[in-house]
C-alpha positions as CSV (number, residue, x, y, z in Angstrom):
1,M,34.0,49.6,-34.2
2,K,30.6,48.8,-36.3
3,F,32.1,44.6,-35.8
4,F,31.7,45.1,-32.5
5,N,28.7,46.9,-31.8
6,Y,27.3,44.0,-34.0
7,I,28.8,41.7,-31.2
8,L,27.3,43.5,-28.4
9,L,24.0,44.5,-29.5
10,F,23.1,41.0,-31.0
11,P,22.5,38.8,-27.6
12,I,20.2,42.2,-26.5
13,L,18.0,41.9,-29.4
14,A,17.8,38.2,-29.3
15,L,16.9,38.1,-25.8
16,P,12.8,38.0,-25.4
17,V,11.2,41.0,-23.8
18,Y,8.4,39.5,-21.7
19,P,5.0,41.6,-21.4
20,A,4.4,42.7,-17.6
21,S,1.7,40.1,-17.3
22,L,3.8,37.3,-18.1
23,S,7.7,35.8,-17.4
24,G,9.8,32.8,-18.3
25,R,9.4,31.8,-15.1
26,K,5.5,31.7,-15.2
27,I,5.6,30.0,-18.3
28,S,8.0,27.4,-16.8
29,S,5.6,27.3,-13.7
30,T,2.4,26.6,-16.2
31,L,4.0,23.8,-17.6
32,A,5.2,21.9,-14.5
33,A,1.4,22.3,-13.4
34,L,0.0,20.9,-16.9
35,K,2.5,18.0,-16.5
36,Q,1.4,17.2,-12.8
37,R,-2.5,17.4,-13.9
38,L,-1.7,15.6,-17.5
39,A,1.2,13.3,-17.1
40,R,2.3,12.2,-14.0
41,D,3.7,9.5,-15.2
42,T,6.1,9.9,-18.5
43,A,8.1,6.8,-18.3
44,R,5.1,4.1,-18.0
45,E,1.9,5.7,-19.0
46,T,2.1,8.8,-21.3
47,V,3.9,11.0,-23.0
48,F,4.7,15.1,-22.2
49,K,7.8,16.4,-24.2
50,V,6.7,20.2,-24.1
51,K,8.8,23.1,-24.4
52,A,7.2,26.4,-24.6
53,F,8.8,30.2,-24.6
54,Y,8.0,34.0,-25.5
55,L,9.2,35.4,-28.8
56,D,7.8,38.2,-30.9
57,G,4.3,38.5,-29.1
58,F,3.6,34.9,-29.1
59,I,3.8,31.7,-26.7
60,Y,5.5,29.3,-29.0
61,I,4.8,25.8,-28.4
62,K,6.7,22.6,-29.4
63,G,7.4,19.0,-28.5
64,R,4.9,15.6,-28.2
65,V,1.8,14.7,-25.7
66,L,0.3,11.4,-26.2
67,T,-3.3,12.5,-26.6
68,R,-5.6,14.9,-28.0
69,R,-7.6,15.8,-25.0
70,Q,-3.9,16.7,-23.3
71,K,-2.8,19.0,-26.5
72,T,-6.0,20.7,-26.1
73,A,-5.6,21.0,-22.5
74,V,-2.2,22.7,-22.9
75,E,-2.8,25.0,-25.6
76,T,-6.1,26.1,-23.9
77,A,-3.9,27.2,-20.4
78,F,-1.2,29.2,-22.5
79,R,-4.2,30.8,-24.8
80,K,-5.1,32.6,-21.4
81,M,-2.0,34.3,-20.8
82,G,-1.3,35.2,-24.8
83,K,-1.4,34.5,-28.1
84,V,-0.3,31.1,-29.2
85,Y,1.5,29.4,-31.9
86,S,1.8,25.9,-31.3
87,L,3.6,23.0,-33.2
88,L,2.9,20.5,-30.2
89,Q,2.0,17.0,-31.4
90,C,-0.3,14.1,-30.6
91,F,0.1,10.7,-31.7
92,P,0.4,9.2,-34.2
93,Y,3.9,11.5,-34.8
94,R,5.1,12.6,-38.2
95,E,8.5,11.5,-37.3
96,V,7.1,8.1,-37.1
97,G,5.3,7.7,-40.4
98,K,2.7,6.0,-41.1
99,K,3.6,2.8,-40.0
100,S,2.6,3.9,-36.4
101,Y,1.0,0.7,-34.9
102,F,2.6,-2.7,-34.5
103,I,1.6,-6.4,-33.8
104,I,3.9,-8.9,-31.6
105,N,4.8,-11.8,-34.8
106,K,6.4,-14.2,-31.9
107,P,5.2,-16.3,-29.6
108,Y,6.7,-14.0,-27.0
109,I,9.1,-11.2,-26.7
110,N,10.7,-9.4,-24.0
111,L,10.1,-5.4,-23.3
112,Y,12.4,-3.5,-22.1
113,V,12.9,0.0,-19.7
114,K,15.7,1.2,-21.8
115,P,16.7,0.2,-25.5
116,K,19.1,-2.7,-24.9
117,R,18.5,-6.5,-25.1
118,I,19.6,-6.8,-21.4
119,A,17.1,-8.5,-18.8
120,G,17.1,-8.1,-14.7
121,K,15.8,-4.8,-14.1
122,N,16.0,-3.8,-17.4
123,L,13.2,-6.1,-18.0
124,A,10.0,-4.3,-17.9
125,T,7.4,-6.7,-19.3
126,Q,6.4,-9.7,-22.0
127,A,4.3,-9.4,-24.7
128,L,2.6,-12.3,-26.4
129,L,1.8,-13.3,-30.2
130,G,-0.9,-10.7,-31.4
131,M,-0.7,-8.3,-29.1
132,S,-0.8,-5.0,-30.4
133,G,0.0,-1.3,-29.7
134,R,1.1,1.9,-30.9
135,I,4.9,3.0,-31.8
136,L,6.2,6.2,-30.2
137,E,9.7,6.1,-31.7
138,R,11.4,4.1,-33.7
139,N,15.4,3.6,-34.0
140,K,17.5,0.9,-36.0
141,H,17.0,-1.9,-33.8
142,F,14.0,-0.5,-31.5
143,L,10.9,0.9,-31.4
144,K,9.5,3.1,-27.9
145,I,6.0,1.4,-27.7
146,K,2.8,1.8,-25.8
147,L,0.7,-1.8,-25.6
148,D,-3.1,-1.8,-26.5
149,H,-3.9,-4.3,-23.6
150,D,-2.5,-2.1,-20.8
151,G,-1.3,1.0,-21.9
152,Y,2.6,0.0,-20.6
153,I,5.2,1.9,-22.4
154,C,8.3,0.3,-22.9
155,W,10.6,-0.6,-25.8
156,A,10.7,-3.5,-28.1
157,Y,13.3,-5.0,-30.3
158,R,12.1,-4.7,-33.7
159,K,12.5,-8.3,-35.2
160,G,9.6,-9.7,-32.5
161,V,7.1,-7.1,-34.3
162,I,5.1,-6.5,-37.3
163,E,5.1,-2.4,-38.0
164,C,1.5,-1.9,-39.7
165,T,-0.7,0.8,-39.9
166,R,-3.6,1.7,-38.0
167,P,-6.5,0.0,-40.5
168,V,-4.2,-3.3,-40.7
169,R,-4.1,-3.1,-36.4
170,Q,-8.0,-2.4,-36.3
171,K,-8.4,-5.4,-38.9
172,W,-6.4,-7.7,-36.9
173,N,-8.5,-6.7,-33.4
174,R,-11.7,-7.1,-34.8
175,G,-13.8,-10.5,-35.0
176,K,-14.0,-13.6,-32.8
177,K,-10.8,-14.8,-31.5
178,V,-9.5,-18.1,-29.9
179,I,-7.8,-17.9,-26.1
180,I,-5.2,-20.3,-25.1
181,T,-6.2,-21.9,-21.9
182,N,-3.1,-23.8,-21.3
183,N,0.4,-23.4,-22.7
184,N,0.5,-25.4,-26.3
185,Y,3.5,-26.4,-27.8
186,S,2.5,-27.1,-31.2
187,P,2.9,-24.6,-32.5
188,R,4.3,-22.7,-29.3
189,L,1.9,-20.5,-27.9
190,Y,1.4,-19.2,-24.0
191,F,-1.8,-19.0,-21.9
192,T,-3.8,-16.3,-22.6
193,T,-2.7,-15.6,-26.3
194,K,-5.6,-14.4,-28.7
195,L,-5.7,-14.9,-32.4
196,P,-8.2,-14.5,-35.1
197,L,-10.5,-17.6,-35.1
198,T,-10.6,-18.5,-38.9
199,K,-12.6,-22.2,-39.1
200,A,-13.7,-24.3,-35.6
201,G,-13.0,-28.0,-36.6
202,K,-14.2,-31.5,-34.6
203,N,-10.8,-31.4,-32.6
204,N,-9.1,-27.9,-33.3
205,Y,-9.2,-24.3,-34.6
206,R,-7.9,-22.4,-37.5
207,V,-6.5,-19.7,-36.2
208,R,-4.5,-16.8,-38.3
209,L,-1.2,-15.2,-37.2
210,P,0.2,-12.0,-37.4
211,D,2.3,-12.5,-40.6
212,S,-1.2,-14.0,-41.9
213,G,-0.1,-17.4,-41.8
214,I,-2.1,-19.9,-40.0
215,A,-2.0,-22.4,-37.7
216,W,-4.5,-25.0,-36.0
217,I,-4.5,-25.4,-32.3
218,T,-6.1,-28.2,-30.4
219,R,-9.3,-27.6,-28.7
220,K,-7.7,-29.2,-25.1
221,T,-5.4,-26.2,-25.3
222,A,-8.1,-23.4,-26.3
223,M,-11.7,-21.9,-26.6
224,P,-13.4,-19.5,-28.1
225,F,-12.9,-16.0,-26.5
226,Q,-16.5,-14.4,-25.0
227,G,-15.5,-11.5,-23.3
228,K,-15.8,-10.8,-19.7
229,T,-16.3,-13.4,-17.3
230,N,-20.1,-12.9,-15.9
231,P,-19.6,-10.7,-12.8
232,A,-21.8,-12.7,-10.7
233,G,-19.5,-15.8,-11.2
234,A,-16.0,-14.0,-12.2
235,R,-14.7,-14.3,-8.2
236,K,-15.0,-18.4,-8.0
237,Y,-13.1,-18.2,-11.7
238,L,-10.4,-15.9,-10.5
239,V,-9.4,-17.9,-7.9
240,K,-9.7,-21.2,-9.6
241,T,-7.4,-19.9,-12.7
242,A,-5.0,-19.0,-10.2
243,S,-4.4,-22.0,-8.3
244,L,-3.4,-23.8,-11.8
245,F,-0.2,-21.7,-11.3
246,L,0.4,-23.5,-8.1
247,P,3.2,-26.3,-8.0
248,G,1.9,-29.6,-9.8
249,R,-0.7,-28.0,-11.3
250,L,-1.9,-27.3,-14.9
251,L,-0.4,-24.1,-15.9
252,S,3.0,-24.5,-13.5
253,R,5.0,-26.9,-15.4
254,G,5.8,-28.8,-12.5
255,R,6.6,-25.1,-10.7
256,T,6.6,-21.6,-11.4
257,H,10.0,-19.5,-11.2
258,Y,9.5,-15.9,-10.2
259,L,11.2,-13.7,-12.8
260,W,11.1,-9.9,-12.4
261,G,8.8,-8.5,-15.2
262,G,7.9,-11.6,-16.1
263,T,4.3,-12.1,-17.7
264,K,4.1,-15.2,-19.5
265,G,3.8,-19.2,-19.0
266,S,5.4,-20.3,-15.9
267,R,7.9,-17.6,-15.0
268,L,5.9,-14.6,-14.0
269,D,6.2,-11.8,-11.3
270,C,3.6,-11.0,-8.9
271,S,1.8,-8.3,-10.9
272,G,2.6,-10.1,-14.1
273,F,0.6,-13.3,-12.1
274,T,-2.4,-10.9,-11.2
275,Q,-2.8,-9.4,-14.4
276,T,-2.5,-12.6,-16.1
277,V,-5.0,-14.3,-14.3
278,Y,-7.2,-11.3,-14.9
279,R,-6.7,-11.3,-18.4
280,A,-7.6,-15.0,-18.8
281,H,-11.1,-13.7,-17.9
282,G,-11.3,-11.2,-20.0
283,Y,-10.5,-8.2,-17.4
284,S,-7.9,-5.5,-18.3
285,L,-5.6,-4.7,-15.0
286,P,-2.7,-2.0,-15.4
287,R,1.0,-4.0,-15.6
288,D,2.8,-3.4,-12.8
289,A,1.8,-3.5,-8.4
290,D,1.5,0.5,-7.8
291,Q,-0.6,1.1,-11.1
292,Q,-3.0,-1.7,-10.4
293,Q,-3.3,-0.2,-6.7
294,R,-4.1,3.1,-8.3
295,Y,-7.0,1.7,-10.5
296,L,-9.0,-0.9,-8.6
297,L,-11.3,0.7,-6.1
298,P,-9.7,0.8,-2.3
299,V,-11.2,-2.3,0.5
300,A,-10.0,-3.5,3.7
301,P,-7.1,-0.4,4.3
302,N,-5.4,-2.4,6.8
303,L,-5.3,-5.7,9.3
304,A,-8.0,-5.1,11.4
305,Q,-10.7,-4.8,8.6
306,I,-9.3,-8.0,6.4
307,S,-12.7,-9.4,6.8
308,G,-14.0,-7.1,4.3
309,L,-11.7,-8.7,1.4
310,K,-13.5,-11.1,-0.9
311,P,-12.2,-13.7,-3.0
312,G,-10.6,-12.7,-6.2
313,D,-9.8,-9.0,-4.6
314,L,-6.2,-7.9,-5.1
315,V,-3.9,-7.5,-1.9
316,F,-0.9,-4.8,-1.7
317,F,2.2,-4.8,0.1
318,G,4.9,-2.1,0.4
319,K,7.3,-0.1,2.8
320,G,5.2,3.1,1.9
321,K,1.8,3.9,0.5
322,N,2.9,3.0,-3.1
323,A,2.8,-1.0,-3.4
324,T,6.0,-2.8,-4.4
325,H,3.6,-6.3,-3.9
326,T,0.4,-7.7,-4.9
327,G,-1.6,-10.8,-4.8
328,I,-4.4,-12.3,-5.1
329,Y,-6.7,-13.0,-2.0
330,I,-8.6,-16.5,-1.8
331,G,-10.3,-16.3,1.0
332,R,-9.8,-17.4,4.5
333,G,-6.8,-15.2,5.2
334,F,-5.5,-16.6,2.3
335,F,-3.7,-15.0,-0.7
336,I,-2.0,-16.6,-3.4
337,H,1.1,-14.7,-5.3
338,S,4.2,-14.8,-7.2
339,S,7.3,-13.9,-5.0
340,S,11.1,-14.4,-5.0
341,R,10.8,-15.4,-1.3
342,N,8.6,-18.3,-3.0
343,K,10.6,-18.8,-5.7
344,G,7.3,-18.4,-7.8
345,V,3.5,-18.9,-7.3
346,A,2.4,-20.3,-3.9
347,V,-0.4,-19.6,-0.9
348,N,0.6,-17.5,2.6
349,S,-1.7,-16.5,5.0
350,F,-2.3,-13.6,7.1
351,K,-2.8,-15.2,9.8
352,G,0.7,-17.5,9.6
353,H,3.8,-17.8,11.6
354,S,6.7,-18.1,9.4
355,A,9.2,-15.2,8.9
356,Y,8.2,-14.2,5.7
357,E,4.3,-14.2,6.4
358,R,4.9,-12.3,9.7
359,L,7.0,-9.6,7.1
360,L,3.8,-9.3,4.6
361,R,1.5,-8.4,7.8
362,R,4.0,-5.6,8.4
363,R,3.9,-4.6,4.9
364,Y,0.0,-5.0,4.2
365,I,-1.3,-1.7,2.8
366,G,-4.8,-2.4,1.6
367,G,-7.0,-4.2,-0.6
368,G,-8.0,-3.6,-4.5
369,R,-11.4,-4.6,-6.0
370,L,-12.1,-3.9,-9.6
371,K,-15.6,-1.8,-9.8
372,E,-17.4,-4.2,-12.3
373,L,-17.2,-7.3,-9.3
374,P,-19.9,-7.4,-7.0
């Protein structure tokens, strides 16, 4: 009889007894509101894996967020509701260990949506030699990472990176750099790769590699990186650099090819192209078209106001409010972009009469301008 009483009583004793002002539903709705405010895009931009529950007079919080600001905001919100016991982590995470950072150690690597070495729609983006970032998760073959230069979250195959501590990553990113201004083939380096400069010779530069090796790069394909191009003249140089990807030009290797997720060499997708052009001049853009749209100041929201665009502004296209395609405005109604329809980088016009240009006009949803550019 005692055994059956225990079986009956145990579930009742284990159930949390909420105070009148608190309920499981209120905890859930608070978490949902916090996620909406602090972490709208947990697939590409941030981390928000948080659980909360009430037990024995305390609200217990556990899980992970990315930043200390997010952690403080979550804990503060629940302290207004009652006593809090927090096990919530922000980066760096205990499970990842001291080597919570990385540096790309190959000319480039593919980065994935899911931890599988399959491209196609699983190719999230690409990263060049020397790029760095944070490690969010680790398994036998893959790392879940957040890139430093654009904040993008994706999966990297571990053999393509050096896992390191924070001081190693900080030392790597400090000091003078050389930027690749043309695709260099000995050693194999891609446009906008940046590496630490150790010596400037008459005809070449000596640079340090992530594995502590050295390489010599001809001055014909590299130059000292000076940071952001002067905003006063940046528009002209953005357009000039974008045009170098056109068929037969310097960066096209004959012609470019559209590659979903591509950001290196002559194989680029639309937002990879715009990001690469801006990065060449020291300006950072987010990775995807809709992220770039949100990041930039809106201009020329419809075709009637197209005269409000300036060369170097981005133009966005989509079936709804969120951009699914982007390009760079070059003036007089023309824009340059990488598209699957054009099979690479090409120029189209808002005034053109081809079926594709008519489609682009219908799907134009506005322009975007970097606030640093006049």
